[in-house]
VEXPA-775973 format. One record per residue (C-alpha): residue number from 1; residue in three letters; chain; x, y, z. Coordinates in nm, 3 decimals. Example, Ala and Ser with C-alpha at 12.3 -4.5 7.8 and 13.67 -1.06 7.14 Angstrom:
BEGIN
1_ala_A_1.230_-0.450_0.780 $
2_ser_A_1.367_-0.106_0.714 $
//
This chain:
BEGIN
1_met_A_16.889_1.598_-3.235 $
2_thr_A_17.005_1.900_-3.029 $
3_val_A_16.757_2.189_-2.984 $
4_thr_A_16.929_2.518_-2.900 $
5_asp_A_16.725_2.764_-2.692 $
6_leu_A_16.777_3.085_-2.863 $
7_ser_A_16.549_3.271_-2.621 $
8_ala_A_16.820_3.241_-2.364 $
9_ala_A_17.071_3.425_-2.571 $
10_pro_A_17.184_3.767_-2.421 $
11_pro_A_17.079_4.080_-2.621 $
12_arg_A_17.356_4.211_-2.843 $
13_thr_A_17.503_4.539_-2.710 $
14_ile_A_17.609_4.799_-2.973 $
15_val_A_17.901_4.995_-2.851 $
16_arg_A_17.976_5.322_-3.043 $
17_lys_A_18.325_5.475_-3.016 $
18_val_A_18.339_5.820_-2.870 $
19_thr_A_18.470_6.039_-3.143 $
20_gly_A_18.517_6.423_-3.198 $
21_pro_A_18.221_6.457_-3.442 $
22_arg_A_17.991_6.259_-3.223 $
23_val_A_18.092_6.480_-2.910 $
24_leu_A_18.021_6.779_-3.137 $
25_arg_A_17.676_6.664_-3.237 $
26_ser_A_17.598_6.601_-2.882 $
27_glu_A_17.699_6.943_-2.771 $
28_trp_A_17.514_7.104_-3.067 $
29_ala_A_17.196_6.929_-2.963 $
30_lys_A_17.242_7.028_-2.607 $
31_phe_A_17.305_7.386_-2.708 $
32_trp_A_16.983_7.429_-2.908 $
33_thr_A_16.779_7.243_-2.650 $
34_leu_A_16.857_7.498_-2.369 $
35_arg_A_16.606_7.772_-2.344 $
36_ser_A_16.877_7.997_-2.227 $
37_ser_A_17.058_7.964_-2.557 $
38_trp_A_16.757_8.113_-2.758 $
39_ile_A_16.686_8.392_-2.514 $
40_thr_A_17.043_8.495_-2.464 $
41_leu_A_17.123_8.496_-2.835 $
42_gly_A_16.801_8.687_-2.910 $
43_val_A_16.874_8.952_-2.643 $
44_ala_A_17.234_8.995_-2.776 $
45_val_A_17.117_9.050_-3.132 $
46_phe_A_16.837_9.274_-3.031 $
47_leu_A_17.078_9.493_-2.829 $
48_leu_A_17.332_9.511_-3.116 $
49_val_A_17.057_9.624_-3.360 $
50_leu_A_16.859_9.848_-3.102 $
51_phe_A_17.168_10.062_-2.976 $
52_gly_A_17.341_10.081_-3.311 $
53_thr_A_17.016_10.210_-3.480 $
54_ile_A_16.939_10.452_-3.196 $
55_ala_A_17.294_10.591_-3.199 $
56_ala_A_17.271_10.664_-3.568 $
57_his_A_16.920_10.811_-3.564 $
58_thr_A_16.999_11.039_-3.275 $
59_tyr_A_17.328_11.149_-3.384 $
60_ser_A_17.383_11.537_-3.403 $
61_pro_A_17.709_11.703_-3.523 $
62_gln_A_17.675_11.965_-3.264 $
63_glu_A_17.612_11.735_-2.979 $
64_ala_A_17.905_11.516_-3.093 $
65_ala_A_18.142_11.802_-3.101 $
66_asp_A_18.028_11.918_-2.740 $
67_gly_A_18.087_11.557_-2.622 $
68_gly_A_17.715_11.493_-2.585 $
69_gly_A_17.659_11.239_-2.859 $
70_pro_A_17.578_10.875_-2.800 $
71_leu_A_17.955_10.790_-2.767 $
72_gly_A_18.022_11.060_-2.521 $
73_pro_A_18.326_11.294_-2.509 $
74_asp_A_18.515_11.083_-2.759 $
75_ala_A_18.240_11.115_-3.025 $
76_gly_A_18.413_11.390_-3.210 $
77_ser_A_18.621_11.107_-3.406 $
78_thr_A_18.312_10.887_-3.470 $
79_asp_A_18.192_10.753_-3.796 $
80_ala_A_17.891_10.564_-3.909 $
81_val_A_18.048_10.217_-3.833 $
82_ser_A_18.125_10.321_-3.476 $
83_leu_A_17.764_10.439_-3.432 $
84_ala_A_17.645_10.111_-3.565 $
85_leu_A_17.870_9.923_-3.326 $
86_thr_A_17.756_10.114_-3.013 $
87_gly_A_17.570_9.795_-2.887 $
88_val_A_17.876_9.574_-2.909 $
89_thr_A_17.966_9.646_-2.539 $
90_phe_A_17.619_9.536_-2.428 $
91_gly_A_17.590_9.244_-2.678 $
92_ser_A_17.934_9.108_-2.560 $
93_leu_A_17.809_9.088_-2.206 $
94_ala_A_17.503_8.894_-2.316 $
95_ile_A_17.713_8.661_-2.539 $
96_gly_A_17.977_8.614_-2.264 $
97_val_A_17.711_8.518_-2.032 $
98_leu_A_17.592_8.252_-2.277 $
99_gly_A_17.928_8.098_-2.303 $
100_val_A_17.938_8.075_-1.937 $
101_leu_A_17.599_7.922_-1.899 $
102_leu_A_17.692_7.665_-2.169 $
103_ser_A_17.978_7.530_-1.950 $
104_ala_A_17.941_7.629_-1.591 $
105_gly_A_17.577_7.563_-1.615 $
106_glu_A_17.642_7.188_-1.633 $
107_tyr_A_17.831_7.203_-1.303 $
108_gly_A_17.538_7.379_-1.130 $
109_thr_A_17.291_7.115_-1.245 $
110_gly_A_17.531_6.817_-1.199 $
111_met_A_17.492_6.723_-1.567 $
112_ile_A_17.875_6.757_-1.601 $
113_arg_A_17.907_6.401_-1.443 $
114_ser_A_17.693_6.243_-1.712 $
115_thr_A_17.876_6.431_-1.981 $
116_leu_A_18.224_6.325_-1.860 $
117_thr_A_18.105_5.967_-1.800 $
118_ala_A_18.008_5.960_-2.179 $
119_val_A_18.322_6.128_-2.282 $
120_pro_A_18.598_6.005_-2.039 $
121_arg_A_18.880_6.184_-2.208 $
122_arg_A_18.721_6.510_-2.101 $
123_leu_A_18.890_6.754_-2.313 $
124_pro_A_18.682_6.693_-2.631 $
125_val_A_18.393_6.836_-2.429 $
126_leu_A_18.554_7.163_-2.395 $
127_trp_A_18.668_7.188_-2.758 $
128_ala_A_18.318_7.084_-2.874 $
129_lys_A_18.143_7.357_-2.657 $
130_ala_A_18.381_7.623_-2.805 $
131_ala_A_18.336_7.479_-3.163 $
132_val_A_17.955_7.492_-3.126 $
133_ile_A_17.902_7.846_-2.995 $
134_ala_A_18.167_8.023_-3.199 $
135_pro_A_18.031_7.999_-3.540 $
136_val_A_17.672_8.042_-3.412 $
137_val_A_17.769_8.381_-3.256 $
138_leu_A_17.996_8.472_-3.555 $
139_val_A_17.701_8.444_-3.790 $
140_leu_A_17.417_8.591_-3.574 $
141_ala_A_17.636_8.873_-3.427 $
142_gly_A_17.765_8.953_-3.786 $
143_leu_A_17.409_8.988_-3.913 $
144_gly_A_17.312_9.193_-3.613 $
145_val_A_17.596_9.455_-3.658 $
146_leu_A_17.515_9.454_-4.034 $
147_ala_A_17.144_9.508_-3.972 $
148_ala_A_17.237_9.799_-3.735 $
149_phe_A_17.461_9.964_-3.997 $
150_leu_A_17.196_9.931_-4.278 $
151_leu_A_16.908_10.062_-4.051 $
152_gly_A_17.113_10.360_-3.933 $
153_ala_A_17.285_10.454_-4.258 $
154_pro_A_16.992_10.634_-4.408 $
155_ser_A_16.963_10.868_-4.120 $
156_leu_A_17.322_10.993_-4.169 $
157_asp_A_17.297_11.066_-4.537 $
158_gly_A_17.448_11.412_-4.604 $
159_glu_A_17.663_11.400_-4.281 $
160_ser_A_18.032_11.418_-4.285 $
161_ile_A_18.053_11.075_-4.103 $
162_ala_A_17.829_10.886_-4.347 $
163_leu_A_17.975_10.577_-4.493 $
164_ser_A_17.861_10.296_-4.720 $
165_leu_A_17.941_9.931_-4.730 $
166_gly_A_18.186_9.976_-5.020 $
167_asp_A_18.398_10.224_-4.831 $
168_asp_A_18.741_10.117_-4.719 $
169_gly_A_18.740_9.935_-4.382 $
170_val_A_18.366_9.909_-4.333 $
171_leu_A_18.306_9.549_-4.415 $
172_arg_A_18.633_9.456_-4.240 $
173_ser_A_18.503_9.637_-3.919 $
174_leu_A_18.168_9.491_-3.921 $
175_ala_A_18.326_9.143_-3.979 $
176_gly_A_18.572_9.218_-3.703 $
177_ala_A_18.282_9.284_-3.457 $
178_gly_A_18.145_8.941_-3.543 $
179_val_A_18.486_8.791_-3.488 $
180_tyr_A_18.528_8.970_-3.162 $
181_leu_A_18.199_8.859_-3.016 $
182_ala_A_18.256_8.508_-3.122 $
183_leu_A_18.582_8.513_-2.923 $
184_val_A_18.400_8.664_-2.626 $
185_ala_A_18.160_8.360_-2.634 $
186_val_A_18.453_8.105_-2.635 $
187_phe_A_18.620_8.327_-2.354 $
188_gly_A_18.283_8.281_-2.154 $
189_val_A_18.293_7.899_-2.209 $
190_ala_A_18.644_7.884_-2.088 $
191_leu_A_18.592_8.090_-1.780 $
192_gly_A_18.278_7.883_-1.690 $
193_met_A_18.481_7.558_-1.724 $
194_leu_A_18.778_7.702_-1.528 $
195_ile_A_18.581_7.859_-1.234 $
196_arg_A_18.288_7.604_-1.248 $
197_ser_A_18.031_7.870_-1.109 $
198_ser_A_17.809_8.059_-1.323 $
199_ala_A_17.794_8.354_-1.077 $
200_gly_A_18.182_8.356_-1.037 $
201_ala_A_18.259_8.334_-1.408 $
202_ile_A_18.019_8.592_-1.508 $
203_ala_A_18.158_8.833_-1.242 $
204_thr_A_18.506_8.752_-1.367 $
205_leu_A_18.406_8.820_-1.734 $
206_val_A_18.244_9.153_-1.638 $
207_gly_A_18.554_9.240_-1.427 $
208_ile_A_18.791_9.167_-1.717 $
209_leu_A_18.596_9.331_-2.002 $
210_leu_A_18.459_9.622_-1.832 $
211_ile_A_18.610_9.705_-1.485 $
212_leu_A_18.974_9.625_-1.555 $
213_pro_A_19.007_9.920_-1.788 $
214_gly_A_18.852_10.154_-1.552 $
215_leu_A_19.083_10.046_-1.261 $
216_ala_A_19.385_10.065_-1.471 $
217_gly_A_19.313_10.433_-1.518 $
218_leu_A_19.445_10.472_-1.166 $
219_leu_A_19.784_10.370_-1.286 $
220_pro_A_20.045_10.634_-1.361 $
221_asp_A_19.979_10.765_-1.710 $
222_ser_A_20.299_10.623_-1.863 $
223_leu_A_20.220_10.287_-1.745 $
224_tyr_A_19.865_10.302_-1.842 $
225_asp_A_19.950_10.407_-2.199 $
226_thr_A_20.186_10.105_-2.222 $
227_leu_A_19.951_9.846_-2.070 $
228_ser_A_19.616_9.977_-2.200 $
229_pro_A_19.626_9.854_-2.568 $
230_tyr_A_19.677_9.492_-2.433 $
231_phe_A_19.373_9.472_-2.213 $
232_pro_A_19.117_9.234_-2.351 $
233_ser_A_18.841_9.473_-2.425 $
234_thr_A_19.090_9.740_-2.560 $
235_ala_A_19.253_9.495_-2.792 $
236_gly_A_18.899_9.370_-2.887 $
237_gln_A_18.794_9.720_-2.992 $
238_ala_A_19.100_9.756_-3.222 $
239_val_A_18.966_9.460_-3.420 $
240_tyr_A_18.657_9.626_-3.529 $
241_ala_A_18.758_9.997_-3.540 $
242_val_A_18.752_10.179_-3.871 $
243_gln_A_18.971_10.469_-3.750 $
244_gln_A_19.274_10.360_-3.544 $
245_ser_A_19.415_10.608_-3.280 $
246_ser_A_19.785_10.663_-3.276 $
247_asp_A_19.826_10.458_-2.951 $
248_ala_A_19.596_10.172_-3.048 $
249_leu_A_19.688_9.829_-3.191 $
250_ser_A_19.626_9.755_-3.558 $
251_pro_A_19.324_9.526_-3.624 $
252_gly_A_19.547_9.227_-3.681 $
253_ala_A_19.742_9.285_-3.365 $
254_gly_A_19.431_9.356_-3.160 $
255_leu_A_19.289_9.017_-3.286 $
256_ala_A_19.600_8.829_-3.204 $
257_val_A_19.623_8.987_-2.848 $
258_phe_A_19.252_8.918_-2.758 $
259_ala_A_19.291_8.558_-2.925 $
260_gly_A_19.581_8.514_-2.685 $
261_trp_A_19.370_8.602_-2.371 $
262_val_A_19.110_8.351_-2.505 $
263_ala_A_19.371_8.085_-2.559 $
264_leu_A_19.508_8.142_-2.218 $
265_ala_A_19.167_8.096_-2.056 $
266_leu_A_19.107_7.782_-2.266 $
267_ala_A_19.446_7.643_-2.154 $
268_gly_A_19.360_7.701_-1.785 $
269_ala_A_19.014_7.538_-1.836 $
270_ala_A_19.175_7.250_-2.014 $
271_tyr_A_19.417_7.184_-1.731 $
272_arg_A_19.142_7.199_-1.462 $
273_leu_A_18.908_6.984_-1.657 $
274_ala_A_19.164_6.717_-1.720 $
275_ser_A_19.336_6.717_-1.369 $
276_thr_A_19.057_6.758_-1.128 $
277_asp_A_18.735_6.583_-1.038 $
278_ala_A_18.397_6.723_-1.153 $
//
């Protein structure tokens, strides 16, 4: 009779296939375990609500006519929605920084090597990061701008610029602000993965969204008028504007242009991620 020694049998190893949903779950867990995610999201929503509410409560028709309102010299064409969205510029910076930290932060800590060892095909990591941050920002930013509008609307009762949620273009504009900020978050992820430096990617983000339009003002007027609508921040503003100026893009065209900038950044990030070492 032969006796088999089962104690010498090697332990069974369970190998799980790397799939898109599993990479997505991993990035989702990673996103919410980072303290910077909670802090930056909280700051972004706080800025959206704070500046939008303050702009509405401090609005004065006379000051707006004189160029001294919360939106400066161009406040003469303002409305209740544009006041509520005063904080979008500040919120976009916080959200863009969050996107950068989500991707470039791993290069700073060296965690990217473990991530790419677990996901050797690499590109699913980039898609998962974008797919995680976009809907989170879309929902939270949308709630933030909605809160800013609802908190500021009572102070504008009786004013010529007063609007309600049922008025034409109001809900579209508020939703457009959420979509724009979600794309800014993906833009930050792409820049972080492309540049692989948090400081460098944040500087690039600020330069593209804030500094580029100012520098372009040095161009001849005819050239500036032609190019200006296609700058990322200008195209983004067209997405959530209720009143469109004659030289601005339509909301749909603005969304297409800004999404094109984001897609271009994602393509560059994907190429570098797939073709170079971490």
